[in-house]
C-alpha positions in Angstrom: 219.4 133.6 174.4 217.2 132.3 171.9 218.0 132.6 168.2 215.6 134.9 166.3 214.3 136.2 163.2 216.0 139.4 162.0 214.2 141.1 159.4 215.9 144.2 157.9 214.1 147.2 158.2 215.7 150.3 157.5 214.0 153.3 158.7 215.9 156.1 160.8 217.4 156.1 164.1 214.7 157.4 166.2 212.3 154.9 165.2 212.5 151.3 166.3 215.7 149.8 166.2 216.0 146.9 163.6 218.7 144.0 162.6 219.4 146.1 159.5 221.6 148.5 162.3 222.9 146.1 164.2 226.0 146.9 163.4 226.1 150.4 163.3 227.8 152.7 166.2 228.1 149.9 168.8 228.5 152.5 171.3 226.8 151.3 174.3 228.1 147.9 174.1 230.6 146.4 177.0 233.6 148.3 177.4 237.4 147.8 178.4 237.4 150.2 181.8 238.3 153.2 180.6 240.5 155.9 183.1 237.2 157.2 184.0 235.8 153.9 185.5 238.1 154.7 188.4 234.6 156.4 190.0 232.4 153.3 189.8 230.7 152.6 192.5 227.6 153.7 194.6 226.7 156.0 197.3 223.4 156.9 199.5 221.9 160.2 199.3 219.2 158.7 202.2 216.4 158.3 199.7 218.2 157.0 196.4 220.8 154.6 195.7 223.1 156.5 193.6 225.3 154.1 190.9 228.2 155.8 189.1 229.0 153.7 186.0 232.4 155.2 186.0 231.9 156.1 182.3 229.3 159.1 181.3 226.1 157.7 183.2 225.0 158.0 186.7 221.6 156.7 187.9 219.2 156.5 191.4 216.8 154.0 192.3 214.7 154.7 195.0 215.2 152.7 198.5 211.2 152.9 199.2 210.0 151.3 196.2 212.3 150.3 193.5 211.6 153.4 191.3 214.2 154.7 188.8 214.0 158.2 189.9 217.3 159.4 188.2 219.0 159.2 184.8 221.9 161.6 183.8 224.0 160.9 180.9 226.7 163.2 180.5 225.2 166.0 182.9 222.0 166.1 181.4 218.2 164.4 183.1 217.2 161.8 181.3 214.4 160.5 183.8 210.6 161.7 183.9 208.0 163.3 182.6 204.8 164.2 184.5 206.2 163.6 187.4 206.5 159.9 187.4 209.5 157.6 188.0 210.4 155.1 185.5 209.6 151.4 187.2 207.8 148.0 187.1 203.8 148.5 185.5 203.0 151.8 187.5 205.0 151.5 190.2 205.7 148.9 192.9 204.9 150.5 195.8 206.5 149.9 198.9 209.8 147.6 198.6 212.3 145.8 200.1 215.4 147.4 198.2 219.3 146.4 198.8 222.1 146.8 197.0 225.7 145.3 196.6 228.8 145.5 194.5 231.1 142.7 193.7 233.9 143.6 192.0 233.2 145.5 188.7 229.5 145.1 189.0 226.9 146.5 190.7 223.5 144.9 191.8 220.2 146.5 193.3 217.6 144.1 194.2 214.0 145.1 194.5 211.6 142.6 196.6 207.7 143.0 196.2 206.1 140.3 197.4 206.6 137.4 195.4 208.3 139.6 192.5 211.7 140.2 192.1 213.2 143.2 190.0 217.1 144.0 189.4 219.1 146.7 187.8 222.8 145.8 187.9 225.9 148.5 186.3 229.2 147.3 184.7 232.2 149.5 185.4 232.6 151.6 182.1 229.4 151.0 180.5 226.9 153.3 179.9 223.9 150.4 180.3 221.4 149.8 183.1 220.7 146.1 183.0 217.4 144.9 184.2 215.5 141.3 185.1 212.1 141.0 186.4 211.3 138.0 188.0 207.1 137.6 187.9 206.0 134.4 190.3 202.2 134.8 190.0 199.2 136.9 189.6 200.1 138.9 192.6 201.1 141.5 191.1 199.8 143.1 187.9 203.6 143.1 186.6 203.5 143.5 182.6 206.2 146.0 181.4 209.0 148.1 182.7 208.7 151.5 181.5 211.3 154.2 180.8 209.7 157.1 181.4 211.5 160.2 179.2 211.4 164.0 179.9 209.6 166.2 177.3 211.4 168.0 175.0 215.0 166.1 174.5 214.1 164.0 171.5 211.5 164.6 168.5 208.1 164.3 169.3 207.0 163.9 165.2 207.2 159.8 165.3 204.6 158.0 163.3 203.8 156.5 166.8 203.7 160.1 168.7 200.8 161.7 170.0 199.1 163.9 172.3 196.1 163.6 174.7 194.7 167.0 173.5 193.3 166.7 169.7 190.7 164.3 169.4 190.1 160.8 171.5 188.0 158.2 168.7 188.5 155.2 170.9 189.0 154.1 174.7 192.0 156.7 176.1 194.3 155.6 174.1 193.6 156.0 170.3 193.6 159.7 169.3 193.3 161.8 166.0 195.5 164.5 164.8 194.0 167.7 163.6 195.1 166.3 160.0 193.2 163.1 160.4 195.9 160.6 161.3 195.5 158.5 163.6 198.3 157.8 167.3 198.3 155.6 169.8 201.0 153.6 172.1 199.4 150.5 171.2 200.6 151.1 167.4 204.1 149.5 167.3 204.2 148.4 163.9 207.3 145.9 164.4 206.5 142.3 165.5 208.5 141.0 168.9 210.8 139.0 166.0 211.4 142.2 163.7 213.3 144.3 166.5 216.4 144.4 168.8 215.7 147.3 170.2 213.4 150.9 170.9 214.6 154.1 171.2 215.5 158.1 170.0 218.4 159.5 168.7 219.2 163.3 168.8 222.2 162.5 166.3 224.7 163.3 169.5 222.5 161.5 172.1 220.9 158.0 172.1 218.1 156.4 174.5 217.2 153.3 174.0 215.5 150.2 175.7 217.5 146.8 174.0 214.6 143.7 174.2 215.5 140.8 176.0 214.8 137.2 174.7 211.1 137.2 175.9 211.0 133.6 176.8 208.9 134.2 179.2 206.4 136.3 177.1 203.7 135.0 175.6 202.4 135.3 171.5 205.4 134.2 169.8 207.8 135.2 167.4 204.8 137.4 165.6 202.9 139.5 168.3 202.5 142.7 168.5 202.4 145.1 171.7 203.5 148.2 173.1 206.7 149.7 172.0 207.4 153.1 172.7 205.2 156.3 172.8 205.4 160.3 172.8 203.3 162.7 174.2 203.4 166.3 174.7 204.8 165.7 178.4 207.5 163.5 177.3 207.8 160.1 176.3 208.1 156.3 177.1 210.1 153.3 176.0 208.7 149.9 177.3 210.0 146.1 177.5 206.6 144.1 177.3 206.9 141.3 179.8 203.3 140.4 179.4 201.0 142.2 177.4 197.0 140.8 177.2 195.6 142.9 174.1 194.6 140.2 171.2 196.9 137.7 173.2 197.1 134.3 172.0 198.8 132.5 175.0 198.5 132.1 178.7 200.9 134.2 180.9 203.9 132.8 181.5 205.6 133.4 185.0 209.2 133.7 186.2 212.7 135.5 185.1 213.2 137.6 182.1 215.9 139.6 181.3 218.4 141.1 180.9 216.9 144.1 178.9 219.0 147.1 178.9 218.3 150.7 178.9 221.7 152.0 176.7 222.7 155.3 176.4 225.0 156.0 173.5 226.4 159.4 171.1 224.0 159.3 169.1 224.8 155.8 167.2 222.6 152.8 167.8 223.0 150.2 171.0 225.7 147.9 170.2 224.8 144.3 168.6 226.6 142.3 171.3 223.4 143.7 174.0 220.9 142.1 171.7 219.0 139.5 173.1 220.7 136.7 170.7 224.2 138.1 171.7 223.9 139.1 175.1 226.8 137.5 177.1 226.0 137.6 180.8 228.3 135.2 182.6 229.4 138.0 184.8 225.9 137.8 186.1 226.0 133.7 186.8 227.1 134.6 190.8 224.8 137.9 191.4 222.3 135.3 193.2 219.6 136.3 190.3 215.8 134.5 191.4 214.8 132.4 188.6 218.5 132.8 186.8 219.5 130.2 184.4 222.8 130.2 183.1 224.1 129.6 179.7 225.9 126.1 180.7 222.5 124.9 182.1 220.8 125.6 179.0 220.6 123.8 175.7 220.2 124.3 172.0 217.9 122.7 169.2 219.1 122.0 165.7 217.7 121.4 162.6 219.6 120.1 159.2 216.9 121.5 157.2 213.3 121.9 156.1 211.8 120.6 152.9 208.3 121.2 151.2 208.9 124.8 151.7 207.4 127.4 149.5 210.9 129.8 148.9 209.1 132.6 148.0 208.6 132.9 151.9 210.6 133.1 155.0 210.0 130.0 157.7 210.6 130.2 161.0 210.6 127.6 163.6 209.3 128.4 167.1 209.4 126.1 170.3 206.8 126.6 173.3 205.6 125.3 176.7 203.7 126.5 179.4 207.0 127.9 181.0 209.0 129.3 177.9 209.0 130.0 174.0 211.8 130.5 171.5 212.5 131.1 167.9 214.7 131.0 164.8 214.8 131.7 161.5 214.9 128.7 158.7 218.1 129.2 156.4 216.7 130.4 153.2 218.7 127.9 151.2 218.1 124.8 152.6 215.9 125.5 155.9 218.6 124.7 158.5 217.9 126.4 161.9 219.8 126.5 165.1 217.7 128.0 169.0 220.4 128.4 171.4 219.5 129.6 175.3 216.7 127.2 175.8 215.5 125.9 178.8 215.7 122.6 179.7 212.5 120.8 179.0 209.8 119.1 175.9 208.2 121.9 173.8 205.8 122.2 170.9 208.0 122.5 167.2 205.8 124.9 165.1 207.3 125.3 161.5 205.9 128.8 160.4 205.7 129.9 156.3 205.5 133.4 157.1 202.9 133.4 160.0 201.4 130.4 159.0 201.8 126.9 161.0 202.7 124.4 158.7 204.0 121.3 161.2 203.9 120.2 164.2 206.1 118.3 166.4 207.6 118.1 169.7 211.6 118.1 170.8 213.3 117.5 174.5 215.8 119.8 175.4 218.4 118.9 177.6 221.1 121.5 179.7 224.1 121.6 178.1 223.3 119.6 175.1 222.4 120.1 171.4 219.0 118.1 170.1 219.9 118.0 166.4 216.8 117.0 164.2 216.8 115.1 161.1 215.4 117.0 158.0 211.5 118.0 158.7 209.4 116.9 156.0 206.4 119.4 155.3 203.3 117.7 154.2 202.3 118.9 151.0 198.7 118.9 152.3 199.6 121.0 155.4 200.0 124.2 153.2 196.5 125.5 152.0 198.2 127.0 148.6 199.3 123.4 147.1 195.4 122.9 146.6 194.5 123.5 143.1 192.3 126.4 142.8 190.1 127.8 140.5 190.8 131.0 141.6 192.3 132.7 144.6 192.6 136.4 146.4 195.6 136.8 148.7 197.8 133.9 149.6 198.5 131.4 152.4 200.9 132.5 154.9 198.9 133.7 158.1 198.8 137.2 157.3 196.6 139.9 155.8 199.7 140.8 153.7 198.7 142.2 150.6 195.1 143.4 151.1 194.1 146.7 151.1 195.5 149.0 154.1 196.6 145.7 155.1 200.3 148.0 156.4 199.1 150.9 157.4 196.6 148.6 160.0 199.8 147.7 161.6 200.1 151.6 163.2 197.3 153.3 162.5 193.1 153.3 163.3 191.3 152.2 160.6 189.4 155.5 160.6 192.8 157.0 159.7 192.5 159.5 156.6 195.5 157.5 154.8 193.1 154.2 154.6 191.6 153.8 151.7 188.0 153.3 151.5 187.0 150.1 153.3 184.1 149.1 150.8 184.4 148.4 147.4 183.7 145.1 145.6 186.4 143.5 143.2 186.7 141.3 140.3 188.6 138.0 140.4 190.6 138.4 137.2 191.2 142.4 137.3 194.8 141.9 138.5 193.7 144.2 141.6 191.5 141.4 143.6 194.1 141.3 146.4 195.0 144.8 146.4 191.6 146.1 145.8 190.2 143.4 148.8 190.2 145.1 152.5 192.4 143.4 154.7 189.5 143.7 157.6 185.7 142.8 157.6 183.6 144.8 160.1 179.6 144.0 160.5 178.9 147.4 160.5 181.3 149.2 158.0 181.9 146.4 155.0 180.0 143.3 155.5 178.3 141.9 152.2 181.2 142.6 150.0 181.0 141.1 146.6 183.4 139.2 144.6 183.0 138.5 141.2 184.1 135.8 139.1 183.3 133.5 136.0 182.9 129.6 135.8 183.9 127.6 132.8 180.6 125.0 131.5 182.5 122.4 133.3 183.0 124.2 136.8 180.1 125.5 136.7 177.8 121.8 136.5 180.5 120.6 139.7 179.8 121.4 143.4 183.1 123.2 144.9 184.8 124.2 148.3 185.5 127.8 149.1 187.8 128.4 151.7 187.9 131.6 153.4 191.5 132.0 156.5 191.3 134.5 159.2 194.1 135.5 161.3 192.2 136.8 164.5 188.6 138.3 164.8 186.9 140.9 167.1 183.8 140.3 169.4 183.6 136.5 167.6 183.2 138.3 164.1 183.1 135.2 161.5 182.4 135.1 157.8 179.0 133.9 156.2 178.7 133.7 152.6 176.0 133.8 149.7 176.2 132.8 146.5 174.0 134.1 143.5 171.9 135.5 146.0 170.4 132.1 146.1 172.7 129.6 148.4 173.5 130.8 151.6 175.7 128.9 154.2 175.3 128.3 157.5 176.8 130.4 160.2 179.9 129.1 161.4 181.0 128.2 164.7 183.3 131.3 165.8 186.7 129.8 166.2 189.0 130.3 169.6 190.4 134.2 169.2 191.0 136.8 171.9 188.7 138.7 173.5 190.0 142.1 173.4 190.6 144.5 171.1 192.9 143.9 167.9 192.0 145.5 164.7 191.9 148.8 165.8 194.7 148.4 168.2 197.3 147.7 165.6 197.5 143.7 165.8 195.7 141.0 163.3 197.4 138.4 165.1 195.1 135.7 166.8 194.5 132.2 165.7 194.6 131.4 162.0 191.5 129.6 161.4 190.3 128.7 157.6 186.2 128.7 157.2 185.1 126.0 154.3 182.1 126.4 152.5 180.5 123.3 150.1 178.8 125.1 147.8 176.6 122.8 145.7 176.3 123.0 141.5 172.8 124.4 141.9 174.5 127.7 143.2 176.7 128.3 140.1 175.6 130.5 137.0 175.0 128.4 133.9 176.3 131.2 131.4 180.5 130.6 131.2 180.3 134.3 130.2 178.2 135.8 133.2 179.6 137.0 136.5 179.0 134.5 139.6 178.7 137.0 142.5 179.9 135.8 146.5 179.2 138.1 148.8 180.9 137.8 152.0 178.8 138.7 155.6 180.1 139.3 158.8 178.1 137.3 161.3 177.9 137.6 165.3 175.8 138.6 168.3 178.1 140.7 169.7 180.1 144.1 169.3 179.0 147.3 168.9 178.9 149.4 166.1 181.6 150.9 163.6 184.9 149.7 163.7 184.0 148.1 166.8 181.3 146.1 165.5 182.2 142.2 165.0 185.0 141.9 162.7 187.6 139.3 161.1 190.9 140.0 159.4 191.8 137.8 155.9 194.4 135.5 155.2 193.3 134.0 151.9 190.0 133.6 150.0 189.6 130.8 147.4 187.5 128.4 145.4 189.2 125.1 145.1 188.8 123.3 141.9 
């Protein structure tokens, strides 16, 4: 399994599980077989295969379509809301479903055309292990959703919503009576930030532990559906491919294991996490597309120089077939990424979320590729350029800008959002926190930045840079200086074509726009404020927050 960035995120246990809770209440991991394991086995009730794990969990899988039709933990049924089962995508339809037991493991195999899906149970464990192998586009399989009955867990989480109040965008973004917004899209966390999602009552926990996402797309900083709650129940997701604001083509092949874990209220065992899960017991099960640990390789780097130690660095590996990532050690940049499928990969070093180095690396089965120290060229980090002034910093995200944190779990119209309009003054100390993280053609286009230049500075031409992290409807910045000099409209860079800014995601393709501003554009009075007006240009989009827009990484005027 891949190495992964595990950023501590402290939160109540009914929200997204993160590495900060990795060691807590390990109640669902692989257990030694107890006396109750004597009941381990399966039966056929005519419509379903019924699996008794020999612990406290009994689950059923439909013999017709491979749906999970029942999930009973300690006598309580947790499966189902709205009359729906748990399943791949919205259900596969008529499938070939078989079951086999091999010692302490039961495997249910589901075949639907070219798609293969698997459920496994281990004697004495309150876990269901799942794999999904999507071979091509013939099946629109993008997720596995665990559907949980209403009323079993609190329905007052940041991603809770009901269908009743007010629909404010498409059919999936809602507004509560207090003006707060909710949507299943608002995951808040990036893939690299969490190991599991779920809920707990304090005495029962129901979780989905994610896989290593080697066959998913979007990289370590991608955001997607994780869970939702509504009046009729809740859903926990393992996203196998998510198209919203997606930066990469879909990868195909086996994904998993991911795990449905039941506990006595605590977090799932860290032994189940993608970076630690050992599945040697699955090596001989005949799972389509399965690659054992012994046939995988590792990449290790002795260090990374040229880093800005104020930032965390991540190393990513990617090719058309797989993706992996790992964190670089803060002290020296050492990194290690294990469980990698053999092949050639592009290696990318990220400062925050900004790519500052790319190279290539080959991985062999059973081997370790050791890399010498990687040196990040100074010119690769835009922050190293000498600037007269800078708003924000170059880290590949809108972090620090107005409303930036809120926008990962709320709609821009949310009552909690500060005004999207308002100009800023360089040198005020609030130029970053007062500058909106997003700009839209129909909302706040034309925002003004006020700044002063010395006589020597105003006598010279300068380069203005605006960094963006994504764009909607080809929105890109056009600038006007002192109402006398107007830049050309830049060409739009490649960005995702779907919604982004309104569904909790600023992660697109980072791009830097540069503008060569002549000396004649500046005011010659050193005591006067120059004005920079930033407009959003595009011929696409609609109105309001669905007008053309863009997310800001940093803005600076170079010396």
